[in-house]
N, C-alpha and C positions, 0 to 999 in steps of 0.2 A: 565419498562417493565411489571411489575406485574399490574399496572394500565391499561395497554394496554389490556391484556388478561381478567381481571375483566369487563371492558368496552365490550370487545367483547362477554363475556358470557352473559352479560345482554341483548345485542342486540339479541343475539339468541333466547331468551325466547320470544322476542316480533316479531320476524320475522321468515318467513318459512326458512328452511335448504338452500334453493337455493340462497337467498340474502346473507345469512352468509357466503357460500362457494364462493360467487362472490366478496367480498370485504374483510371482516375481516380476512378470512382464506389466502387470497392471501396475505394481508398485514402482517399478523403474520409470515407466512413461510418465504416471501422474507426478512423481517427485522431480523429473526433469522439467516438466511443464511448469511446476511451481517455482522451482529454481530460476528458470528464466523469467518468470513474471517478476519476481522480488528482486532479481538481479537488475533489471532494466530500470527499475524506480531508483536504484542506488548508483549505477555505474556511470550515470551520465553527468553526475554533479561535479566530480572533480575535472571532468572534460571541458565545462562550461567556457572558461577563459580562452581556450584553444579554439572551440566553436566560434565564439564570438570573433576572434581575430581572423578566422579563416572566411567566416560568412557574413559578418557584421551583424547589425541588429540592436546592439545597444543593450541595457538592463530588460527591458520589456521583451526582447526577442529571446534572451536566455531564460526568462521566466516561462515563456510559452514552450519551450523545448522540454521543460519539466513538467508543466502543467498540461501539455497537449496529451501526455500520456495518462497521467493520474485522474484527470478531470473526465476522460471518456471511460476510463476503467470504472471510476466510481459511479458515473451516471446510467452506464448500461448493466451494472452488475445484478440489480434486482430483476431484471428482465431476462438476463442470460440463464438464470437457473430454469426458468419456464421452457426457454428455447432448448435447453439440453433435454429436459424430460420429453418434449414433443418430437425432437428428431433422433434421441437417442444419444447417451453419453459418449460413446465411443465416436459416433460420427461427429458430434459437436466439438469433442476434444481435438480430433483430427483435423477438422475444418480449420478451427481456432489456431492450431499449431501451424498450419501451412500459411495461413494469412499473416501469423506472426512472424514467421521466417521471411516471407516475402517483403513485409513492411520493414523488417530489421535491414534487408540488403537495399531497400529504397532509402532508408536512413544513411547508410554507409556511402551511398552514391549520390546523396543529394547535392545538386549544384548550387542551391542557395537555401537561405533560411526558411522561406516559405514551404518549399518542398521538403524540408526537414520536419517542419512542425506539422505539415499534413500527413507525412508518414508516421510521425509519433501518435497522431489521433488514431490512425489505423491500428497501430501495435496496441494501444489502450483498449480498442473495441475487441481486438483479438484475445487478448489478456482477460477480459470480462467474460468472454465465452469458456476460455479454458479453465478459469479458477473453479466454478461450481461443477463443471464436467469432470475435472480431475477427482474431486471428492466423490463424486456419484460413481465414477469407475472403482474407487477403493471399496465403496459399499457394495458394488456388485461383485469384485473379486475375492472379498473376503467375508464369507458368510459368518463365521465365528466371531463372536463379540470380542474375545480377547485378543485375537489375531487382528482384527480390525483396529483395536485400539492402538496396538503396536505399530500397525501400518501407518495409522494417522500421525502417530509421534515421529516416526521417520519422516513422513511427509513435511510435516510442521518444521523439523529440524533442517530440511531443505531450504527453507524460507529464511531461517536464522545464519545458516551457511552463506547464504546469497548476501544477506544484510552485511556480514562481515567481510565477505570477499569483493563486494561491489566497487567501493573506493580504491581498494588497493589495486585491484585487477584493472579498473578503469585508469588510474594513474600509470601504471606499467605500460599498458598498451598504448596510452595517450603519449607518454614520454618517449616509448622505443620506436613505434611504428605508425603513430598518428591517431587522431581521435576517431577516424572512420572505423577501426577496428573494434571499438567497443560495441558497434553493431554487428559487424561481420562475425563476431565471436558466437552470436547466437546461432548460426547456420549449421555448424557440425552438431552441436547439441539437440538443435531441432531435428535434424535427420535421425539422429540416435534414437530420439523418442518416438519418431514415426516407425522405427524399425521395430520398437518393442511394441509399439500398438498395433502393428499388423499382426502379432501372436494373441492378441486379445479377443475374445469372442465377442460378437455384435451385441449391443445393449437393447434392452427393450424400449419401445416406444411408449410413453404415457399420455394420457390426455392432458393438455395443458393450453392455456391460453394467454397470450402476450397480451399486456395492457398497453396498447399503442397510445392512447391518449395520455397516459401517465408517463409513458417513456418519452414521447416527445416534448411535453412540458418540462420534464426533468432535465433533459439535455439543454434545452433553450435557457432554462432558468440558471443553471450553474455555468453554462458557457457564457451569457450575458454579464452574470455577476463577476466572473473571473476576468472578462474582457474589462468591465467598467473598472475594477478595481487596479488591474496591470496599467492601463492606459491612463487612468487618473493619476496614479503615481507618477507616470513617465510625462504626461503633459499637462496635467492639472484637472481637478474634479470638475471644474467650470465649463470645460468644454462640452459644446452640444452632443458630440457623438458619445461622450462618456456618460453624459446625462441621460441620453436616449437608452444606451445599453442598461444602465441601472434601472430605468423605468420598466424596460422589457423583462428584466430579471424579477422584479416584483410582480408584473402582470402575470409572467409564466408560472411563477411560484404559487400564485393565487389559483391560477387554472389547475395546477398540479394537484393542490388540496381539494378542490371541487371535484377533479377526477377520482381521486382516492376516496372521498366521502361518498359519491354517488354511483360509482363503478360496481358492477356485480362481482367482478374478480379483480379488485386493485392488486397492484404490485406491491403496495405498502399499506396494509391494513392498519388504518389509524387506530383501531382499537388497542393494538399492542401498547400505545403510550398512555393508556389507562394506568398501566402499571408503572409506579415511580421507580422500580429497579431497572425496568427497560429504559425509561426516560433518561434517568441518570447515567447509566452505563453507556448509551449511545453517546451522551454529552461528553463524558469522560473519555470515551475512544476518540472522538473529535480532537479534544484538546490535546491529548497525549500524542497522536500522530502530527498534529500542528507543530508541537514543542519539537518532536524527533525530526521531522523531514524538513520544516522549516529550519531548524538549527543546522542540520547537515548543509542545505543550500546556502547559508550565511557563512558557515565556518570555511566552506570550499572558497568561496570568493574572498573571505578575509585572509586565509593562508597565501592565495596567490596574489591577490591584488594589493594587499596592504604589507605583508610580510615577504612577498617576492619568492615563494617556494615554488618548486616545479611540481608538475601534475602528480608524478611519483612521490614525491616527499609529502605532497598534501594527502595523498592517499594513505599513506603509512601514519599520518596524523590521526586517522580515524580507527586505526587497530585498537588501541585501548579502549574506546567507546563501544565498540562492536563486538570484541572477541569473546566477551563472557555472556552474550544475550541468550544464547542456547541454554547454557548452564543456569542462568538465573531464572530462565522459563521453568525448568525442572524444579527449582527450589521455590518458585511461586505457588506450583500445585501442592507441595508438601506443605508449605505455611497454611495455604487455604485449607487443605485437610485438618490442621490441627487446630487452627485459630478461627477459621471461618474466611470467606473470600474477601470480608470488608477489610481486614488486617493489612495484607499485601497490597490491596488495590489503593488504599489511603496512604501507606507507607512509601509506595512506588511513585506516586504524584509528588508527595513532599520532597523525595529524593531528587526527582527530576528538577522540581522548582528550586531546590538549592543550588544544583548545578547550573541552571540557567541565571540565577542570580549571581553567582561566582562569575560566569563568563562575562556576564555585563560589565564587570570591573576591570577587563583586561585592557590594555593600551597597545600602542604601535610597537612597543619594545619589550612587551612580557615575553619571557622564553617560551617558544613554540612548544617546547613539551610540557611546560607548564599549563598552557591553554589545552593541550591535549588531555592531560589529567582532569582539568576542570570540566571537560565534556564527559568524561566517564558517568557521573550521577544521571546525566540526562538519558543516555542509553539503558543503563541498569534500571532505572527508575520506570521506564516504559515496559522493559522486559518483566519486571516484577508485578506489574499493575495489570498487564492486558490479560494474561491467562486467568487471573482472579476474576477481573470483570466479565469475562467471556462465561466462565462457570456460573457466576451469579446469574447473569441474564438468562442463560438456558435453563438454569432451575426455576426461573420465575415465570416460564411460559408452558403450555401443554406440549406434548411430544410432537404433535401434528403442526406445531408452530415453530418448532426449533429451526428448521432450515431457513423460514423466512426471518426469524428475529436474528440468526448468524448473519444473513446477507444484510439485514439493515444496519447491524453493528459495523460489518465491514466497509459497507458504502459510506457510513458516518466517518470511520476512520480515514478511508481514502479522500474523502471531501476535505476533511481537515488538513490533510497534508497539501492539498491542491490549494485551498484558501490561504494557508500559511505562506507558501512560496509567493502568492499574489500580493499578500498584505506586507509581508516582510521587504519583498522587492520594493514595494511602492515606498517604503520607510528609507530604505537604502537610497532610492533615487531622490526622495523629498527632503533630505537632510543636506547640511552643509558639508558634512564628512561622512565617510563610511562608517567610521566608528561610532557616530552619533547614531545613525541609522540602525547599527548592529546593537547598541545599547537599548533603543527603545524596542527593537524586536524581542530581544531577550526578556526584557522587564514586562512586556506585554504577554508573552507566553507563560512566565512566571506567575503573573497576577491571574490569568485563566487557570493555572493549575490550583492555585490557593482557592478559588472559588469553587472548582469542581471537587477538591479535596473536601472541603465543607459540605458539599452536598453530599459526597459519598458517605459522610459521617451520619447522615440523617437515615440512612438505609438500615434494614434490619440486619442482624447477624448473619442470617441465611436468607436467601431469596424467598419471597412469598409468591406462591403459583398462582397464576392467573386462571380464571374461567376461560373458556375458549373464546377469545374476541374474535369477532367477524366484522 
């Protein structure tokens, strides 16, 4: 990242300010925004035991610290693109960035677990606005297709770097100066992104309508389902409040489907799912993210609660798992170009499944670096499969539906991560020992990948394009 900004500074000296603001400033701001979004999904995991000791709350409270962010991020992402178009990408990104920074400060200053979870919800909402706006800014700032492709590749690498750096940085900050600094670290990066954004020209406003009925029912359905699973795991699924939450989730989900089927401008066009490629791709994305983020959640607790490692040492255990993600992303694109997207898509799922099955065999005295090595296929499998399934999905839809299809895929992926934390946490809380809950979690994720790999094998070698579904 330092190299990026050094090169930007060199170009500034040779070009007029308008050229700088139209390219490097756009890319720098968008890159920093995506880096922060991805970082906050990962950096918190290794700090969870320290947060629990500081603020209390037990397993369910720690689950909400993770899911408060991911859940709202997933639930609002589909509507956030329409909001970005309506008010302009620059304004949407700037507003989301300010809100993200303020919520980060609130997280760091939180006097209790309830305030922390509330601030994480706001963080997730801000991230949902920033994500589509950052891509829209790149589209605005890079008119040339080849330059835009390179800019998007750099933007994507920012997320991969954040995934690799998150656990290590979280462990370092937690061990050295306290868990609150995993949130305060967002402030200087946010200020730098705002400074770069000030050099970006204003974005055009486009006509767009927010699907309020769909958005409200989506948030209620996902929130109630997550609450029901988390509280059911902690207190039992027979409790009245848990049953009510699950019933509300079912009713809200039904309302969402009705709103999407009957709405004039639904945020999720159900016609997209007439394509088997779209349906399977979204399902695979859901399960892959469930395996990865659910695994990171469980592994973080395992290393600290079972093995007694510090937050810093726990963060280091994730380096082998995440260090090669960016490189494997690029390899996936090459494999898809040579053999078609189905090959890396299936191979990645089977690789991740193998890692999860291996981790399910570890015990309380397995060497920690052995466990770290067994986690590597989980990270690399997802890195191999996700670019291929994304390419297959986008090839299967008309150009005017590409943005919506991408948003649907990313919503499915984020929902998978949120649901995995809820379900795996319930399994950890519901078993006699942590290791038993961990084994069931890993085996459940592995079984899911076996099923989705089988579904992916039924897809054509190349995506079959849809007629424009409405």
